[in-house]
C-alpha positions as CSV (number, residue, x, y, z in Angstrom):
1,X,0.0,0.0,0.0
2,X,1.5,3.3,-1.0
3,X,0.4,6.7,0.2
4,X,-0.3,9.4,-2.4
5,X,2.6,11.6,-1.2
6,X,5.0,8.6,-1.5
7,X,3.7,7.7,-5.0
8,X,4.0,11.4,-6.1
9,X,7.6,11.6,-4.8
10,X,8.6,8.3,-6.4
11,X,7.1,9.5,-9.7
12,X,9.0,12.8,-9.2
13,X,12.3,10.9,-8.7
14,X,11.6,8.7,-11.7
15,X,10.7,11.6,-13.9
16,X,13.6,13.9,-12.9
17,X,16.5,14.3,-15.2
18,X,19.6,12.2,-14.5
19,X,21.8,13.1,-12.8
20,X,19.6,14.9,-10.3
21,X,20.6,18.3,-9.0
22,X,21.9,18.8,-5.5
23,X,18.8,20.7,-4.5
24,X,16.6,17.8,-5.7
25,X,18.9,15.3,-4.0
26,X,18.5,17.2,-0.7
27,X,14.8,17.3,-1.1
28,X,14.5,13.6,-1.8
29,X,16.9,12.6,1.1
30,X,14.9,14.8,3.5
31,X,11.6,13.3,2.2
32,X,13.0,9.8,2.6
33,X,14.2,10.6,6.2
34,X,10.8,12.1,7.1
35,X,9.0,9.0,5.7
36,X,11.3,6.7,7.7
37,X,10.8,8.8,10.9
38,X,7.0,8.5,10.4
39,X,7.2,4.7,9.9
40,X,9.4,4.3,13.0
41,X,7.0,6.5,15.0
42,X,4.0,4.3,14.2
43,X,5.9,1.1,14.7
44,X,6.9,2.3,18.2
45,X,3.4,3.6,18.9
46,X,1.7,0.3,17.9
47,X,4.2,-1.8,20.0
48,X,3.3,0.4,23.0
49,X,-0.4,-0.1,22.4
50,X,0.1,-3.9,22.1
51,X,1.8,-3.9,25.5
52,X,-1.1,-1.9,27.1
53,X,-3.7,-4.2,25.4
54,X,-1.9,-7.2,26.9
55,X,-1.9,-5.6,30.3
56,X,-5.6,-4.9,30.0
57,X,-6.3,-8.5,28.9
58,X,-4.4,-9.9,31.9
59,X,-6.4,-7.7,34.3
60,X,-9.7,-8.7,32.7
61,X,-8.8,-12.4,32.9
62,X,-7.8,-12.1,36.5
63,X,-11.0,-10.3,37.3
64,X,-13.0,-13.0,35.5
65,X,-11.2,-15.7,37.5
66,X,-12.1,-13.9,40.8
67,X,-15.7,-13.6,39.8
68,X,-15.8,-17.3,38.8
69,X,-14.4,-18.3,42.2
70,X,-17.0,-16.2,43.9
71,X,-19.7,-17.6,41.8
72,X,-18.6,-21.2,42.5
73,X,-18.4,-20.5,46.2
74,X,-22.1,-19.8,46.5
75,X,-23.8,-22.9,47.9
76,X,-27.5,-23.4,47.1
77,X,-29.5,-25.6,49.4
78,X,-33.0,-26.7,48.8
79,X,-35.7,-25.5,51.2
80,X,-37.2,-28.1,53.5
81,X,-39.9,-28.7,51.0
82,X,-38.1,-28.7,47.7
83,X,-39.7,-27.0,44.8
84,X,-37.6,-25.7,41.9
85,X,-38.9,-22.2,42.5
86,X,-37.9,-22.1,46.2
87,X,-34.1,-22.2,47.0
88,X,-32.3,-20.7,49.9
89,X,-29.0,-19.0,49.1
90,X,-26.2,-19.5,51.6
91,X,-23.2,-17.2,51.3
92,X,-19.9,-17.1,52.9
């Protein structure tokens, strides 16, 4: 996938007379550096986001495990006269 500015600059390089002037060379080198800096920025940003997402995932899974243990610790006992609609809940 190429961005419009990258495609335009690549076409500009391809269409420029050879050898290119010093001014054009400086422009293209600066453009190349700026593009690389942008790519590096987003690579770093996304790697940081992935670490944060992993931390959030771990917290969520830990909280789910706590809730599951609490849910499983609830003991239900039937009332003296058992009917499915009448259950006593015994906690802790």
